[in-house]
ZAMARGU-4260 file (C-alpha; in steps of 0.2 Angstrom, whole numbers, plus 5000, padded with zeros to 4 digits):
<rodrens>
0) 5031/4847/4913 | 5041/4835/4902 | 5033/4832/4885 | 5032/4813/4888 | 5023/4815/4904
5) 5011/4827/4896 | 5008/4814/4883 | 5005/4801/4895 | 4992/4811/4904 | 4982/4814/4889
10) 4969/4800/4889 | 4951/4801/4881 | 4942/4802/4898 | 4952/4816/4905 | 4957/4827/4890
15) 4945/4840/4883 | 4948/4853/4870 | 4952/4871/4877 | 4958/4881/4862 | 4955/4880/4843
20) 4970/4887/4833 | 4960/4894/4819 | 4942/4895/4813 | 4947/4886/4797 | 4958/4874/4805
25) 4951/4858/4812 | 4967/4854/4823 | 4962/4856/4842 | 4974/4857/4857 | 4970/4846/4872
30) 4973/4851/4890 | 4977/4835/4901 | 4970/4844/4916 | 4953/4851/4909 | 4939/4848/4921
35) 4950/4838/4933 | 4941/4833/4949 | 4949/4832/4966 | 4938/4817/4972 | 4942/4807/4956
40) 4961/4810/4958 | 4961/4805/4976 | 4952/4789/4971 | 4966/4786/4958 | 4979/4789/4972
45) 4975/4772/4978 | 4987/4765/4965 | 5001/4770/4977 | 4996/4756/4988 | 4998/4742/4974
50) 5010/4728/4978 | 5017/4730/4961 | 5020/4749/4958 | 5017/4756/4941 | 5029/4770/4940
55) 5021/4778/4924 | 5004/4778/4932 | 5010/4784/4949 | 5019/4798/4940 | 5002/4803/4931
60) 4993/4804/4948 | 5006/4814/4957 | 5006/4826/4943 | 4987/4828/4944 | 4989/4831/4963
65) 5003/4844/4960 | 4992/4853/4948 | 4977/4854/4960 | 4988/4860/4974 | 4996/4874/4963
70) 4979/4879/4956 | 4974/4883/4974 | 4964/4868/4978 | 4963/4865/4997 | 4964/4848/5004
75) 4956/4843/5021 | 4968/4837/5035 | 4962/4820/5032 | 4964/4820/5013 | 4982/4828/5015
80) 4987/4815/5028 | 4980/4801/5017 | 4989/4807/5002 | 5005/4810/5012 | 5006/4792/5019
85) 5002/4784/5002 | 5016/4794/4994 | 5029/4789/5006 | 5026/4771/5000 | 5033/4776/4983
90) 5051/4777/4991 | 5052/4758/4987 | 5052/4762/4968 | 5069/4765/4960 | 5062/4775/4946
95) 5071/4791/4945 | 5057/4801/4937 | 5045/4795/4950 | 5057/4799/4964 | 5058/4817/4959
100) 5039/4819/4959 | 5039/4811/4976 | 5051/4824/4983 | 5040/4838/4975 | 5024/4831/4983
105) 5031/4830/5000 | 5037/4848/4999 | 5020/4854/4993 | 5010/4844/5007 | 5021/4851/5021
110) 5018/4837/5033 | 5015/4841/5051 | 5029/4838/5065 | 5020/4822/5070 | 5021/4815/5052
115) 5038/4821/5047 | 5046/4806/5056 | 5038/4794/5043 | 5049/4800/5029 | 5064/4806/5038
120) 5073/4790/5038 | 5070/4788/5019 | 5076/4806/5015 | 5092/4803/5026 | 5095/4787/5017
125) 5094/4797/5000 | 5104/4811/5007 | 5119/4798/5009 | 5115/4789/4992 | 5128/4787/4979
130) 5115/4795/4966 | 5119/4814/4966 | 5101/4818/4960 | 5094/4809/4975 | 5106/4818/4987
135) 5102/4835/4981 | 5084/4834/4981 | 5083/4824/4998 | 5093/4839/5006 | 5081/4852/4999
140) 5065/4842/5005 | 5072/4837/5022 | 5077/4855/5026 | 5060/4861/5021 | 5050/4850/5033
145) 5062/4847/5048 | 5062/4857/5064 | 5077/4863/5075 | 5079/4847/5085 | 5081/4836/5069
150) 5092/4849/5061 | 5105/4846/5074 | 5105/4828/5070 | 5108/4830/5052 | 5120/4846/5053
155) 5135/4835/5050 | 5128/4829/5034 | 5124/4846/5028 | 5141/4853/5032 | 5148/4839/5022
160) 5136/4843/5007 | 5141/4861/5007 | 5159/4856/5002 | 5154/4841/4991 | 5163/4840/4974
165) 5147/4839/4965 | 5141/4857/4962 | 5122/4852/4962 | 5123/4844/4979 | 5133/4859/4986
170) 5121/4871/4979 | 5106/4862/4986 | 5114/4862/5004 | 5118/4881/5003 | 5100/4885/4997
175) 5094/4875/5011 | 5105/4885/5023 | 5097/4901/5017 | 5080/4894/5021 | 5085/4887/5037
180) 5093/4903/5043 | 5076/4911/5045 | 5071/4899/5059 | 5088/4893/5065 | 5101/4906/5063
185) 5113/4901/5077 | 5114/4883/5069 | 5118/4890/5052 | 5131/4902/5058 | 5141/4887/5064
190) 5144/4883/5046 | 5154/4898/5042 | 5170/4889/5037 | 5162/4877/5025 | 5152/4892/5017
195) 5168/4902/5015 | 5176/4887/5006 | 5160/4887/4995 | 5163/4905/4991 | 5180/4900/4983
200) 5172/4886/4973 | 5175/4886/4954 | 5156/4882/4951 | 5146/4897/4947 | 5130/4893/4956
205) 5140/4886/4971 | 5149/4903/4973 | 5133/4913/4970 | 5123/4903/4984 | 5138/4903/4995
210) 5140/4922/4995 | 5122/4924/4997 | 5122/4913/5013 | 5138/4921/5020 | 5131/4938/5018
215) 5115/4933/5026 | 5124/4926/5042 | 5133/4943/5044 | 5120/4955/5038 | 5117/4963/5055
220) 5136/4966/5057 | 5141/4981/5047 | 5160/4979/5050 | 5159/4961/5045 | 5150/4965/5029
225) 5163/4979/5025 | 5177/4966/5028 | 5168/4953/5017 | 5167/4966/5003 | 5185/4971/5005
230) 5191/4954/5004 | 5181/4949/4989 | 5183/4964/4978 | 5201/4960/4976 | 5197/4947/4962
235) 5192/4931/4970 | 5175/4930/4963 | 5173/4923/4946 | 5155/4919/4944 | 5145/4932/4935
240) 5130/4929/4947 | 5141/4930/4962 | 5149/4946/4955 | 5131/4954/4953 | 5128/4950/4972
245) 5145/4957/4977 | 5141/4973/4967 | 5124/4975/4977 | 5133/4972/4994 | 5147/4984/4989
250) 5134/4998/4985 | 5126/4995/5001 | 5143/4998/5010 | 5146/5013/5000 | 5128/5021/5005
255) 5131/5017/5023 | 5149/5025/5022 | 5142/5040/5014 | 5130/5043/5029 | 5143/5040/5043
260) 5160/5045/5035 | 5159/5062/5029 | 5154/5057/5011 | 5168/5045/5008 | 5165/5031/4996
265) 5176/5016/4998 | 5176/5003/4985 | 5168/5015/4972 | 5183/5011/4960 | 5178/4993/4961
270) 5161/4997/4954 | 5169/5007/4940 | 5180/4993/4936 | 5165/4981/4934 | 5159/4992/4920
275) 5173/4984/4910 | 5169/4966/4915 | 5167/4953/4901 | 5150/4948/4907 | 5135/4959/4901
280) 5125/4956/4917 | 5139/4962/4928 | 5141/4978/4918 | 5122/4981/4919 | 5122/4978/4938
285) 5136/4990/4941 | 5129/5003/4929 | 5112/5002/4938 | 5120/5003/4956 | 5130/5018/4951
290) 5115/5027/4944 | 5106/5025/4960 | 5119/5033/4970 | 5121/5052/4974 | 5137/5054/4963
295) 5144/5068/4953 | 5141/5070/4934 | 5159/5065/4931 | 5156/5049/4941 | 5140/5045/4933
300) 5146/5048/4915 | 5155/5030/4913 | 5139/5021/4918 | 5128/5032/4906 | 5141/5028/4892
305) 5140/5009/4895 | 5121/5010/4895 | 5121/5020/4879 | 5131/5006/4870 | 5118/4993/4876
310) 5104/5003/4868 | 5111/4998/4851 | 5113/4979/4856 | 5106/4965/4845 | 5099/4957/4861
315) 5082/4964/4867 | 5085/4960/4885 | 5100/4971/4885 | 5091/4985/4876 | 5077/4984/4888
320) 5088/4984/4904 | 5098/4999/4898 | 5082/5009/4893 | 5074/5005/4909 | 5089/5011/4919
325) 5090/5027/4909 | 5072/5030/4911 | 5074/5030/4930 | 5089/5041/4929 | 5080/5054/4918
330) 5067/5057/4933 | 5080/5065/4943 | 5095/5069/4931 | 5088/5072/4914 | 5103/5082/4908
335) 5114/5066/4911 | 5103/5056/4898 | 5102/5069/4884 | 5117/5062/4875 | 5107/5046/4873
340) 5093/5054/4864 | 5098/5049/4846 | 5099/5031/4851 | 5083/5032/4861 | 5074/5039/4846
345) 5079/5024/4836 | 5071/5013/4849 | 5054/5021/4846 | 5051/5009/4832 | 5058/4994/4841
350) 5048/4978/4838 | 5047/4976/4857 | 5034/4987/4863 | 5040/4988/4881 | 5057/4995/4875
355) 5048/5007/4863 | 5037/5014/4877 | 5052/5016/4889 | 5061/5025/4875 | 5048/5037/4872
360) 5044/5041/4890 | 5063/5044/4893 | 5063/5056/4878 | 5049/5065/4885 | 5058/5067/4902
365) 5074/5073/4894 | 5068/5083/4879 | 5069/5102/4878 | 5056/5114/4874 | 5061/5115/4855
370) 5060/5096/4853 | 5042/5095/4860 | 5032/5097/4844 | 5044/5084/4835 | 5041/5072/4849
375) 5023/5074/4849 | 5022/5070/4830 | 5032/5054/4832 | 5021/5049/4847 | 5005/5050/4837
380) 5011/5037/4825 | 5018/5026/4839 | 5002/5026/4850 | 4991/5015/4839 | 5003/5000/4840
385) 5004/4998/4859 | 4993/4991/4872 | 4983/5002/4884 | 4995/4999/4899 | 5009/5006/4889
390) 4998/5020/4883 | 4995/5025/4901 | 5014/5027/4904 | 5016/5038/4889 | 5001/5049/4894
395) 5008/5051/4911 | 5025/5056/4904 | 5016/5069/4893 | 5008/5076/4908 | 5024/5078/4916
400) 5032/5086/4901 | 5018/5099/4899 | 5020/5104/4917 | 5038/5106/4914 | 5035/5117/4898
405) 5018/5125/4901 | 5020/5136/4885 | 5018/5120/4874 | 5001/5115/4882 | 4991/5118/4865
410) 5000/5104/4856 | 4999/5092/4871 | 4981/5096/4874 | 4977/5092/4856 | 4987/5076/4857
415) 4977/5071/4873 | 4960/5076/4865 | 4964/5065/4850 | 4969/5051/4861 | 4952/5052/4869
420) 4943/5049/4853 | 4953/5033/4850 | 4948/5015/4855 | 4954/5011/4873 | 4949/5004/4890
425) 4943/5013/4905 | 4960/5015/4914 | 4968/5022/4898 | 4953/5035/4896 | 4954/5039/4915
430) 4973/5043/4914 | 4969/5055/4899 | 4955/5064/4908 | 4966/5065/4924 | 4980/5072/4914
435) 4969/5085/4906 | 4961/5090/4923 | 4979/5091/4930 | 4985/5103/4916 | 4969/5114/4918
440) 4972/5116/4937 | 4991/5120/4934 | 4991/5130/4918 | 4977/5144/4919 | 4979/5147/4900
445) 4974/5129/4896 | 4958/5130/4905 | 4946/5134/4891 | 4953/5123/4878 | 4954/5109/4890
450) 4936/5110/4896 | 4930/5110/4878 | 4940/5094/4874 | 4932/5086/4890 | 4915/5092/4884
455) 4918/5084/4867 | 4923/5068/4875 | 4908/5066/4886 | 4897/5067/4870 | 4903/5049/4866
460) 4909/5043/4883 | 4904/5026/4887 | 4910/5026/4905 | 4898/5033/4918 | 4911/5036/4931
465) 4921/5047/4919 | 4906/5057/4913 | 4901/5061/4931 | 4919/5066/4936 | 4920/5077/4921
470) 4903/5085/4924 | 4908/5088/4942 | 4925/5096/4937 | 4915/5106/4923 | 4904/5113/4937
475) 4918/5119/4947 | 4929/5127/4933 | 4916/5131/4919 | 4908/5146/4928 | 4925/5154/4930
480) 4929/5155/4912 | 4926/5170/4900 | 4911/5162/4891 | 4902/5150/4903 | 4887/5149/4891
485) 4897/5138/4878 | 4896/5123/4890 | 4878/5123/4893 | 4873/5114/4877 | 4885/5100/4881
490) 4879/5098/4899 | 4860/5098/4895 | 4863/5085/4881 | 4869/5073/4896 | 4852/5076/4904
495) 4843/5071/4888 | 4854/5057/4882 | 4862/5048/4896 | 4858/5036/4910 | 4850/5041/4927
500) 4867/5043/4936 | 4874/5055/4923 | 4858/5064/4921 | 4858/5068/4940 | 4876/5074/4939
505) 4872/5085/4924 | 4857/5093/4934 | 4869/5097/4948 | 4881/5105/4936 | 4868/5115/4928
510) 4863/5122/4945 | 4881/5127/4949 | 4881/5137/4933 | 4864/5145/4938 | 4870/5149/4955
515) 4887/5156/4950 | 4883/5165/4934 | 4869/5178/4936 | 4866/5181/4917 | 4863/5162/4914
520) 4851/5160/4929 | 4835/5162/4918 | 4841/5150/4905 | 4846/5137/4919 | 4829/5138/4927
525) 4820/5134/4911 | 4831/5119/4909 | 4829/5113/4927 | 4810/5114/4925 | 4811/5102/4911
530) 4820/5090/4922 | 4805/5090/4934 | 4797/5077/4921 | 4812/5065/4921 | 4808/5047/4924
535) 4821/5045/4938 | 4817/5050/4956 | 4835/5056/4959 | 4835/5068/4944 | 4818/5075/4948
540) 4822/5078/4967 | 4838/5087/4963 | 4830/5098/4950 | 4816/5102/4963 | 4829/5106/4977
545) 4839/5117/4966 | 4825/5127/4959 | 4816/5130/4975 | 4833/5134/4984 | 4840/5146/4971
550) 4823/5154/4969 | 4823/5158/4988 | 4807/5148/4991 | 4817/5137/5004 | 4826/5147/5017
555) 4844/5140/5019 | 4855/5152/5030 | 4855/5170/5030 | 4864/5175/5014 | 4866/5169/4996
560) 4883/5163/5001 | 4875/5151/5013 | 4864/5145/4999 | 4878/5141/4988 | 4888/5133/5002
565) 4873/5122/5006 | 4871/5117/4988 | 4888/5116/4981 | 4900/5116/4996 | 4912/5102/5000
570) 4902/5088/5009 | 4914/5084/5023 | 4904/5070/5031 | 4909/5052/5027 | 4894/5043/5019
575) 4898/5028/5030 | 4896/5039/5046 | 4881/5047/5040 | 4872/5031/5036 | 4877/5024/5053
580) 4870/5039/5062 | 4854/5039/5052 | 4852/5020/5056 | 4853/5024/5075 | 4842/5040/5074
585) 4826/5038/5083 | 4811/5049/5077 | 4806/5062/5089 | 4802/5080/5090 | 4821/5084/5089
590) 4826/5084/5070 | 4841/5075/5064 | 4856/5086/5067 | 4870/5082/5054 | 4882/5093/5063
595) 4883/5079/5076 | 4889/5066/5064 | 4907/5062/5065 | 4919/5070/5052 | 4932/5057/5055
600) 4938/5050/5038 | 4942/5033/5045 | 4932/5028/5059 | 4928/5011/5066 | 4917/5003/5079
605) 4921/5004/5097 | 4934/4990/5101 | 4947/4986/5113 | 4962/4974/5114 | 4958/4958/5105
610) 4958/4942/5115 | 4953/4925/5109 | 4935/4923/5113 | 4933/4940/5120 | 4916/4948/5121
615) 4913/4966/5116 | 4915/4980/5129 | 4900/4984/5140 | 4889/4997/5132 | 4897/4995/5115
620) 4885/4990/5100 | 4887/4971/5095 | 4883/4974/5077 | 4888/4987/5064 | 4887/4999/5055
625) 4889/5012/5069 | 4903/5024/5068 | 4915/5025/5083 | 4910/5042/5089 | 4891/5038/5088
630) 4895/5022/5098 | 4905/5031/5111 | 4893/5046/5112 | 4879/5033/5117 | 4890/5025/5130
635) 4896/5041/5138 | 4880/5050/5138 | 4872/5036/5148 | 4884/5040/5162 | 4877/5054/5173
640) 4894/5061/5178 | 4898/5065/5159 | 4881/5070/5153 | 4884/5088/5155 | 4900/5088/5145
645) 4891/5093/5129 | 4895/5086/5112 | 4909/5073/5109 | 4921/5081/5097 | 4933/5066/5094
650) 4937/5049/5100 | 4954/5042/5097 | 4959/5024/5091 | 4963/5013/5106 | 4981/5015/5112
655) 4989/4999/5120 | 4995/5002/5137 | 5001/4984/5140 | 5012/4971/5130 | 5003/4957/5122
660) 5000/4941/5132 | 5002/4950/5149 | 4991/4945/5163 | 4980/4960/5162 | 4977/4968/5145
665) 4973/4987/5145 | 4971/5000/5131 | 4964/5018/5132 | 4953/5028/5121 | 4954/5047/5123
670) 4937/5056/5121 | 4939/5075/5117 | 4926/5088/5122 | 4927/5107/5122 | 4931/5108/5140
675) 4935/5090/5145 | 4945/5075/5141 | 4938/5058/5146 | 4950/5043/5147 | 4941/5026/5144
680) 4952/5012/5150 | 4947/4995/5142 | 4953/4981/5154 | 4953/4962/5152 | 4958/4950/5165
685) 4967/4935/5156 | 4970/4924/5172 | 4956/4911/5174 | 4961/4908/5192 | 4958/4927/5197
690) 4943/4939/5200 | 4947/4957/5201 | 4936/4969/5211 | 4936/4987/5215 | 4946/4990/5199
695) 4952/5008/5196 | 4966/5017/5187 | 4976/5030/5197 | 4981/5044/5185 | 4996/5055/5189
700) 4994/5071/5178 | 5009/5080/5185 | 5016/5083/5167 | 4999/5089/5161 | 4998/5106/5171
705) 4982/5112/5161 | 4972/5096/5166 | 4963/5094/5183 | 4954/5078/5187 | 4935/5080/5190
710) 4928/5063/5192 | 4931/5044/5189 | 4920/5029/5187 | 4929/5013/5193 | 4924/4995/5189
715) 4916/4985/5203 | 4922/4968/5196 | 4932/4961/5182 | 4930/4942/5179 | 4941/4932/5168
720) 4939/4936/5149 | 4925/4948/5152 | 4930/4966/5146 | 4926/4981/5157 | 4928/5000/5156
725) 4935/5012/5169 | 4933/5031/5165 | 4943/5045/5172 | 4938/5063/5167 | 4948/5079/5167
730) 4944/5097/5165 | 4955/5108/5153 | 4953/5126/5147 | 4939/5128/5135 | 4944/5127/5116
735) 4962/5125/5121 | 4972/5110/5114 | 4980/5106/5130 | 4993/5093/5130 | 5002/5082/5143
740) 5009/5066/5149 | 5000/5054/5161 | 5007/5040/5171 | 4994/5026/5175 | 4993/5012/5188
745) 4980/4999/5189 | 4974/4996/5207 | 4962/4982/5212 | 4958/4968/5224 | 4963/4950/5219
750) 4952/4936/5224 | 4956/4917/5220 | 4943/4908/5209 | 4941/4889/5209 | 4940/4885/5191
755) 4931/4869/5193 | 4917/4876/5203 | 4918/4894/5199 | 4917/4899/5217 | 4926/4915/5222
760) 4936/4917/5239 | 4929/4930/5251 | 4946/4936/5256 | 4956/4946/5244 | 4973/4955/5242
765) 4975/4973/5237 | 4987/4974/5222 | 4992/4986/5209 | 4999/4984/5191 | 5010/4997/5182
770) 5004/5001/5164 | 5012/5012/5151 | 5011/5031/5151 | 4999/5040/5140 | 5001/5056/5131
775) 4988/5068/5124 | 4995/5077/5109 | 4989/5091/5097 | 4984/5078/5084 | 4970/5072/5097
780) 4961/5089/5094 | 4961/5087/5075 | 4948/5077/5065 | 4954/5068/5049 | 4941/5075/5037
785) 4943/5074/5018 | 4938/5087/5005 | 4933/5082/4988 | 4941/5096/4979 | 4956/5103/4988
790) 4959/5117/4976 | 4941/5124/4977 | 4941/5122/4996 | 4958/5132/4997 | 4952/5146/4985
795) 4936/5148/4995 | 4945/5150/5012 | 4949/5168/5017 | 4967/5172/5010 | 4969/5183/5026
800) 4969/5168/5036 | 4984/5161/5027 | 5000/5158/5037 | 5016/5153/5028 | 5033/5148/5035
805) 5048/5137/5031 | 5056/5124/5041 | 5071/5113/5041 | 5067/5095/5045 | 5085/5089/5047
810) 5092/5072/5040 | 5078/5060/5034 | 5079/5043/5026 | 5067/5049/5012 | 5054/5062/5007
815) 5041/5049/5011 | 5047/5048/5029 | 5046/5067/5031 | 5028/5067/5024 | 5023/5053/5036
820) 5031/5062/5051 | 5023/5079/5048 | 5006/5071/5044 | 5007/5061/5060 | 5011/5076/5070
825) 4996/5086/5063 | 4984/5071/5063 | 4976/5077/5047 | 4969/5068/5031 | 4979/5068/5016
830) 4970/5073/5000 | 4970/5067/4982 | 4983/5054/4985 | 4997/5066/4989 | 5003/5056/5004
835) 5011/5044/4991 | 5029/5051/4986 | 5036/5045/4970 | 5052/5035/4971 | 5068/5045/4968
840) 5058/5062/4970 | 5068/5077/4975 | 5052/5087/4979 | 5034/5084/4983 | 5018/5093/4988
845) 5006/5085/5001 | 4989/5092/5004 | 4980/5090/5020 | 4963/5094/5027 | 4955/5092/5044
850) 4943/5100/5057 | 4951/5107/5073 | 4943/5108/5089 | 4928/5121/5089 | 4924/5114/5072
855) 4937/5125/5063 | 4941/5119/5045 | 4959/5118/5041 | 4968/5116/5025 | 4987/5113/5024
860) 4999/5113/5009 | 5016/5105/5013 | 5030/5108/5000 | 5045/5096/5003 | 5062/5097/4995
865) 5079/5090/4997 | 5091/5104/5002 | 5107/5093/5004 | 5111/5074/5006 | 5096/5068/5016
870) 5092/5085/5022 | 5074/5089/5020 | 5067/5107/5020 | 5048/5111/5021 | 5037/5125/5017
875) 5021/5125/5026 | 5005/5135/5021 | 4990/5135/5031 | 4972/5142/5028 | 4958/5140/5041
880) 4941/5148/5046 | 4951/5156/5061 | 4968/5164/5059 | 4972/5160/5077 | 4971/5141/5072
885) 4982/5144/5057 | 4995/5151/5069 | 4992/5136/5081 | 4996/5124/5067 | 5013/5132/5064
890) 5016/5131/5083 | 5013/5113/5083 | 5025/5109/5068 | 5038/5121/5076 | 5037/5111/5092
895) 5035/5094/5085
</rodrens>
């Protein structure tokens, strides 16, 4: 905001103090917008209607309105319309400052199509004004509010503006063209000659915006883009901004050529020549694009050299840009950056903490084993001077370095432990705890020292979440160490000194030690009995359960293994599903059976295609929370034909079989049983003038040889906008994940409806409607079930059930695409966030879990790696409760 305008707005009624500079300083800063009220400002807007306009006062009011809009204040339709019409009256003022604010106000209000005509004539008049400032701003505003019909009327003026001698006007027209292209591409493409002339302009911004618009009009034509780059790389682009754009377009052409022309890289010499450009921004852009390509070490070296020179620049922005680029290179090609280590070490003391953080994390990625101890000493003094967000970056880099050099775990564990004792917020402490846990899991020798550091941390930990997570991890790993008794004191202290949530978690951890370490059992029983007098119900209930179960007073299963699985096994039932099942459970002689609760990690209530004003399907619950399987089970069990099919294993998400906005909307839900598959077709009639009767779906299972139709349940009538369900049941071999493709035809009798009276004609016409084919795939037989601790679950699986094989996945755009594809084929639940692939990663491990039909638990480890340009290789390891299922998973992947 201009200083003079801010001063004008500071009147005694509006201004209020919002910040005191110093406790000993009486000087107070005022905000002109403190406690600004929308209603009061709208009242002030009446000044726009005065016969004698006060430009200064009108400017103040518009500024307040713009402030309200940019702070997210919402105006009603009536308020916005009133303000808009009042603002249009300000065009009669010739004050330049007020006119600019009027332009801004019109853009922010975004008038509707029936209001635009009010200002169109005024804006077109300004667009042809002799005042260049009016012309440029009028073009920008007009192009933001007009539609395609009006655009054709002013197209001639816009084409003239593109080649205008004034660069501000030409740039405004080009930027407007970029915005207009989204909605009216065919009109903007007609400006090609004028835009090409703008690309040859001597004005830097005009050339920049001209090149951006020219590329946008040709972006879907690869050959045209290649010709554009070929013509411009010969030296006709002088603007540094346009040069940066051209570098990006050139790198795009090179990447596409590498995929289609046997690895050739046209125009690469141009990128290398840009490393010697006189403009620093062009040099940086060229270096950045070269480092992002799959180039040889010789081709990468010039870019690294240029970036190394910028590391010693006096300009902070150049140092930051260079070190950030080198940081990204170090992820995939650390050896290429090692020559910069001396310069990077000098940046560790840079006054700009962002630069210093990037420098230290780059050094951690490029350092060798002999330099680790020296780096750790430097980091120790460096950490106290940076904010938590930068500390987290450093901690994550240290974790990566430790995994790279596992023999150096002691020095890094000591560093992480010392960092835990320092001041810091939750996210910072969580990052450290996660790093220690990751190192313990990956480096067996680091387990005991890491667990002790975590135990020392929870003595003073102020975060309940971290305390419970550490206790949970301690219960899994502590009993497997050489001296489990050393951790008991730390755990029991939590029972005495902590809040109820942590105390309950500590009781569970103690019980794990008692169950897994026989010599500690008497001692644990004594401690658990003390917990029976706790003031919290949860703590007392847990202590009672563990004491009676571990003592054998309560029978759980047939063996001690069953007891441990009941108490400490992975709880694979989502809590939302359990809660929904408990809410719908009706007390009876039959006890609640938790095995009937859906294990699906992401289930949602029964639903079908969304149609405005549509009512829920018949038989579906009208209110949540009820899980999808529970809702479907209730509907299906009420149908006599399906009551003997047994327990419903899985219900799929609805699969659309029709396009949006068609006359009949149909989607299907696949219900999987042990020996049957029921297809539920959710149908909606979207034609008010029609009533459908005797509605059925003819299903051709020719491509599903293992399926045989056993029964169907048609729909008697389907009125307008009232959803209905059609069911078709198939029998299949028991426990076999049969697959197949089904073609579907909707058959019905159409009767005309008088929409005014609602009467239906007695005579009808038989008709049919072809809908999309449906496939039953292997993923339909897999429940997405998460495990809380994948490593423990993996180790508890029988190693004899493990099956390992390697596969070539062919050319893929990225590792992320490969991970998504395999996960989709298997239909399993990613664990511990491993579905996210880091950018520029050349290898990745994804962990999956699920339950196959027959309630067979399955765990999968997917190891991906790039074996060549875009070629992805995968190692698949499977463990399950049944070795045959492990073999089946490999068959699914091999055939997928």
